[in-house]
C-alpha positions as CSV (number, residue, x, y, z in Angstrom):
1,M,-88.4,-15.8,168.6
2,G,-87.1,-19.5,169.2
3,S,-89.0,-22.3,167.7
4,T,-89.5,-26.1,168.8
5,N,-90.1,-27.3,165.5
6,G,-87.1,-25.9,163.3
7,W,-89.2,-23.6,161.5
8,R,-88.0,-19.9,160.7
9,M,-89.3,-16.8,159.5
10,A,-87.9,-16.7,156.2
11,G,-89.4,-12.7,155.2
12,M,-90.6,-9.5,157.0
13,E,-94.0,-7.7,157.0
14,V,-93.9,-4.4,154.4
15,P,-96.6,-1.6,154.1
16,I,-97.7,-2.3,150.8
17,F,-97.6,1.0,148.5
18,S,-99.2,2.3,145.3
19,T,-97.1,3.5,142.2
20,D,-99.4,6.4,142.7
21,S,-97.4,7.8,145.2
22,I,-93.8,7.3,143.7
23,K,-92.1,10.0,142.4
24,W,-90.9,9.0,139.1
25,H,-87.7,10.5,137.5
26,Q,-87.9,10.1,133.7
27,V,-84.8,9.7,131.6
28,S,-84.4,9.3,127.7
29,V,-82.5,6.9,125.6
30,P,-81.3,9.1,122.6
31,F,-82.4,7.9,119.2
32,N,-80.0,6.3,117.0
33,S,-80.9,6.1,113.2
34,N,-78.1,3.4,112.7
35,S,-79.9,1.2,114.7
36,T,-83.6,1.5,113.6
37,T,-85.3,-1.4,112.2
38,T,-88.8,-1.8,110.8
39,T,-91.2,-2.9,113.6
40,P,-92.8,-6.3,112.9
41,P,-96.4,-6.4,112.6
42,N,-98.7,-7.4,115.6
43,P,-96.1,-6.4,118.2
44,I,-96.1,-8.2,121.3
45,A,-95.4,-5.1,123.7
46,K,-98.1,-6.1,126.9
47,D,-98.3,-4.9,130.4
48,F,-95.8,-7.0,131.7
49,A,-93.4,-7.0,135.5
50,S,-90.9,-8.9,137.1
51,F,-87.8,-8.6,139.3
52,C,-84.6,-9.2,139.1
53,N,-81.9,-9.5,142.4
54,V,-78.5,-8.5,142.4
55,G,-75.5,-9.5,145.1
56,D,-75.7,-11.9,148.1
57,H,-77.3,-9.7,150.1
58,P,-79.3,-8.7,147.3
59,T,-80.8,-5.4,146.0
60,Y,-84.1,-6.2,144.2
61,F,-85.1,-4.3,141.0
62,I,-88.9,-4.6,140.5
63,W,-89.5,-3.6,136.5
64,K,-92.6,-2.7,134.8
65,T,-93.5,-2.5,131.0
66,C,-96.9,-1.2,129.9
67,K,-98.8,-1.7,127.0
68,I,-100.2,1.5,126.4
69,Q,-96.8,3.1,126.6
70,S,-95.1,-0.1,125.3
71,N,-91.4,2.1,124.9
72,M,-91.5,3.1,128.7
73,L,-89.7,0.8,131.4
74,E,-90.2,1.4,135.2
75,I,-87.8,0.5,137.5
76,L,-88.1,0.6,141.4
77,E,-84.9,-0.4,143.6
78,L,-85.7,-2.5,147.1
79,S,-83.5,-3.7,149.7
80,S,-83.6,-4.9,153.5
81,Y,-81.2,-1.8,154.4
82,K,-83.1,0.9,153.0
83,E,-86.5,2.6,153.6
84,I,-89.5,1.9,150.8
85,P,-88.3,3.7,148.1
86,R,-90.3,7.2,147.2
87,I,-88.8,7.5,143.9
88,G,-88.2,5.8,141.0
89,I,-87.0,5.4,137.2
90,R,-88.9,5.7,134.1
91,I,-86.8,5.2,131.0
92,I,-87.6,6.1,127.5
93,F,-86.7,4.0,124.5
94,P,-87.3,5.5,121.1
95,D,-89.1,2.1,120.2
96,A,-91.6,-0.3,121.4
97,L,-90.1,-2.6,124.1
98,F,-90.2,-6.3,123.9
99,P,-91.5,-7.7,127.9
100,F,-88.1,-8.0,129.0
101,A,-85.7,-6.5,131.0
102,F,-82.4,-7.7,133.0
103,I,-80.2,-5.4,135.5
104,C,-76.6,-6.9,137.4
105,K,-73.9,-5.2,138.8
106,D,-71.5,-3.2,136.4
107,E,-68.3,-5.4,136.5
108,A,-66.3,-3.0,134.4
109,K,-62.9,-2.2,135.1
110,F,-63.7,1.7,135.0
111,S,-67.3,1.1,137.3
112,S,-66.9,2.1,141.1
113,G,-69.5,2.3,144.0
114,N,-73.0,0.8,143.5
115,Q,-73.4,1.1,139.9
116,F,-75.7,-1.3,137.9
117,V,-76.0,-2.5,133.9
118,L,-79.2,-2.6,132.1
119,Y,-80.3,-5.2,129.4
120,A,-83.5,-4.2,127.3
121,L,-84.4,-5.0,124.1
122,T,-87.2,-3.3,121.5
123,I,-89.6,-5.4,119.6
124,S,-87.7,-4.5,116.5
125,G,-84.5,-6.1,117.8
126,V,-82.5,-3.1,119.0
127,A,-80.6,-4.5,122.3
128,Y,-79.4,-1.9,124.7
129,L,-77.1,-2.2,127.4
130,I,-77.2,0.9,129.8
131,R,-75.3,1.7,132.6
132,L,-77.1,3.0,135.8
133,R,-75.0,5.4,137.1
134,N,-75.8,9.1,138.5
135,I,-79.5,9.0,136.6
136,Y,-80.7,11.0,138.9
137,D,-78.6,13.9,137.7
138,Y,-79.8,13.9,133.8
139,S,-83.1,13.6,132.1
140,L,-80.8,11.8,128.7
141,F,-78.5,8.9,128.8
142,P,-75.0,10.2,127.9
143,A,-73.6,8.5,124.8
144,N,-70.8,6.8,126.5
145,D,-73.1,4.8,129.0
146,I,-75.2,3.2,126.2
147,L,-74.3,0.3,124.2
148,E,-76.5,-0.8,121.2
149,Y,-76.7,-3.3,118.7
150,N,-79.2,-4.1,116.0
151,T,-79.6,-8.2,116.3
152,Q,-81.9,-8.3,113.1
153,I,-79.2,-7.3,110.7
154,E,-79.3,-10.8,109.0
155,P,-82.1,-11.2,106.8
156,H,-83.0,-14.7,107.1
157,H,-83.7,-14.1,110.6
158,G,-87.5,-14.3,111.7
159,A,-89.1,-12.4,114.2
160,I,-87.8,-12.7,117.9
161,T,-90.3,-14.6,120.2
162,A,-88.2,-15.0,123.4
163,V,-85.0,-13.2,125.0
164,A,-82.7,-13.8,128.1
165,A,-79.6,-12.0,129.4
166,R,-76.7,-12.7,132.0
167,A,-73.8,-10.3,132.7
168,G,-72.1,-10.2,129.0
169,C,-74.5,-12.3,127.3
170,L,-77.6,-11.5,125.8
171,V,-79.4,-14.6,123.8
172,V,-82.7,-13.9,121.5
173,G,-84.7,-16.7,120.0
174,R,-86.9,-16.5,117.1
175,I,-90.0,-17.7,115.4
176,D,-88.0,-19.6,113.0
177,G,-86.3,-21.7,116.0
178,S,-82.8,-20.4,115.4
179,I,-81.1,-19.4,118.8
180,S,-78.4,-16.3,118.7
181,C,-75.9,-15.1,121.4
182,F,-74.5,-11.7,121.6
183,Q,-71.6,-11.0,124.0
184,L,-73.0,-7.5,124.7
185,G,-70.6,-5.9,127.3
186,I,-67.6,-8.2,126.8
187,L,-66.6,-7.9,123.1
188,D,-66.9,-5.2,121.0
189,P,-69.6,-5.7,118.6
190,I,-67.3,-5.7,115.3
191,A,-65.0,-8.2,117.2
192,P,-64.8,-11.9,116.2
193,G,-67.0,-14.2,118.4
194,F,-69.5,-11.3,119.4
195,V,-72.4,-13.1,117.9
196,S,-72.8,-16.8,117.6
197,E,-75.5,-19.2,117.0
198,L,-76.8,-22.4,118.2
199,R,-77.4,-24.3,115.8
200,D,-78.2,-28.8,116.0
201,D,-75.9,-29.4,112.9
202,A,-72.5,-29.4,113.9
203,G,-69.2,-29.8,112.2
204,F,-68.9,-29.7,108.6
205,G,-72.5,-28.7,108.7
206,R,-72.3,-25.5,109.5
207,L,-70.3,-24.5,106.4
208,W,-73.0,-24.8,104.4
209,G,-75.1,-22.0,105.7
210,I,-78.8,-21.9,104.5
211,V,-78.6,-25.5,103.4
212,S,-78.0,-26.5,107.0
213,R,-81.2,-24.8,107.8
214,S,-83.4,-27.4,105.9
215,R,-83.9,-29.0,109.2
216,T,-87.5,-27.5,110.6
217,V,-87.4,-26.3,114.1
218,A,-90.7,-24.7,115.4
219,A,-90.6,-21.4,117.5
220,V,-88.7,-20.5,120.3
221,Q,-91.4,-19.8,123.1
222,D,-89.1,-19.5,126.2
223,L,-85.3,-19.1,127.2
224,V,-83.7,-19.3,130.7
225,I,-80.3,-18.8,131.5
226,S,-79.0,-21.0,134.7
227,E,-75.6,-21.7,136.5
228,L,-74.6,-24.7,137.1
229,S,-71.3,-25.9,138.4
230,N,-69.9,-22.4,137.4
231,K,-71.1,-22.9,134.0
232,K,-73.8,-21.1,132.5
233,H,-76.4,-23.2,130.4
234,L,-79.3,-22.2,128.3
235,F,-82.8,-23.8,128.7
236,V,-84.8,-23.8,125.9
237,L,-88.2,-24.7,125.1
238,H,-90.1,-24.7,121.4
239,S,-93.7,-24.4,120.7
240,D,-94.0,-27.9,119.8
241,G,-92.4,-28.9,123.2
242,S,-89.0,-29.7,121.9
243,F,-86.8,-29.0,124.9
244,R,-83.0,-28.4,124.8
245,V,-80.4,-27.6,127.0
246,W,-77.0,-25.6,125.7
247,D,-73.8,-25.0,127.1
248,L,-73.2,-21.3,126.8
249,V,-69.7,-21.5,126.7
250,S,-68.5,-24.2,124.1
251,H,-71.9,-23.5,122.3
252,S,-72.6,-27.5,122.3
253,K,-76.1,-29.4,123.1
254,I,-76.3,-31.3,126.4
255,L,-79.7,-32.2,126.2
256,S,-82.4,-32.8,123.5
257,Q,-86.1,-34.3,124.6
258,T,-89.5,-33.9,123.2
259,V,-92.2,-33.4,125.8
260,A,-95.7,-34.2,123.9
261,I,-99.4,-34.1,125.4
262,S,-101.2,-36.0,122.3
263,T,-104.4,-35.5,124.1
264,L,-104.3,-31.9,124.6
265,P,-104.0,-29.6,121.6
266,G,-102.3,-26.3,121.9
267,T,-98.5,-25.2,122.5
268,F,-96.0,-24.6,125.5
269,V,-95.2,-21.2,126.4
270,R,-93.4,-20.7,129.5
271,L,-90.3,-22.8,131.1
272,W,-89.1,-22.2,134.7
273,V,-86.1,-23.8,135.9
274,G,-85.2,-24.5,139.4
275,E,-82.2,-24.7,141.3
276,A,-80.0,-27.9,141.3
277,N,-79.4,-29.7,144.4
278,L,-75.3,-30.3,143.8
279,D,-75.1,-31.6,147.4
280,T,-77.3,-34.9,146.6
281,D,-76.5,-37.6,144.0
282,T,-79.5,-37.4,142.3
283,G,-78.3,-34.7,139.6
284,I,-81.9,-33.7,139.7
285,I,-83.0,-30.2,138.2
286,P,-86.5,-29.3,138.7
287,L,-88.4,-27.9,135.9
288,A,-91.9,-26.4,135.3
289,M,-93.8,-25.8,131.5
290,L,-96.8,-24.2,131.2
291,H,-98.8,-25.4,128.2
292,E,-101.7,-23.2,126.7
293,Q,-104.8,-24.8,125.3
294,N,-106.1,-23.7,121.7
295,L,-109.5,-22.5,123.0
296,V,-112.2,-21.9,120.1
297,G,-115.5,-20.0,120.7
298,G,-117.4,-17.1,119.7
299,S,-118.0,-13.9,121.2
């Protein structure tokens, strides 16, 4: 159907379906005692849902975590060339999950066909990379399809408060303001460069270890990885309104700004990063930040 004002339809009507009509295939992640750590108090497991889109003609993965069964991740696959799904995946982990998941195409040399990789993280800090292939053929993931790493090995690190991922890279932010990058899926965990930390101090100051941590940094509230001019950048929001942008290749800080709302008590809790319009000379990247007031009241 034509249009005289240039408007065109950007979507299509689809029937609404309930997850009660989905047949769930359950598969478990094997327990590994070498990667366990103590679950922190006041776990942040909660009901949470989001999606990932993969490819130029995207396949959409809708995923959900549940506070009641916090070690379970539900995944549905949607695409424009397939019918509404009647089967989904329930992945059972050994520990409660951080409300996060990321799915991307499996770019490993030995992979073939339409295979994907899942990144997940437990609230105790164990990161998982799981290759999603032939998952309907078994109830337990084969060991060679799983890579896991305990991100909380370092004793000085605080509880994890935010996480983000892209293919080959997992980034975690913590309550002490520290940010660590893990080349999960790219390098072996024992290889040099697998773990790197984004720090405010530079050059010689990095050699002083705990001394260089004397500067107080507010807790990391949200992390977003965005690709600009074929380079991965990390956008970081701290609870006090400190906003920073890092180059994930050079691990250098390229922007530091403080957003202050002196008239409103509370903290910044969420960050959204829009797409940059590189076809113009403005160089504008749209951002949105959610500020949450401290509401005091009685029941």
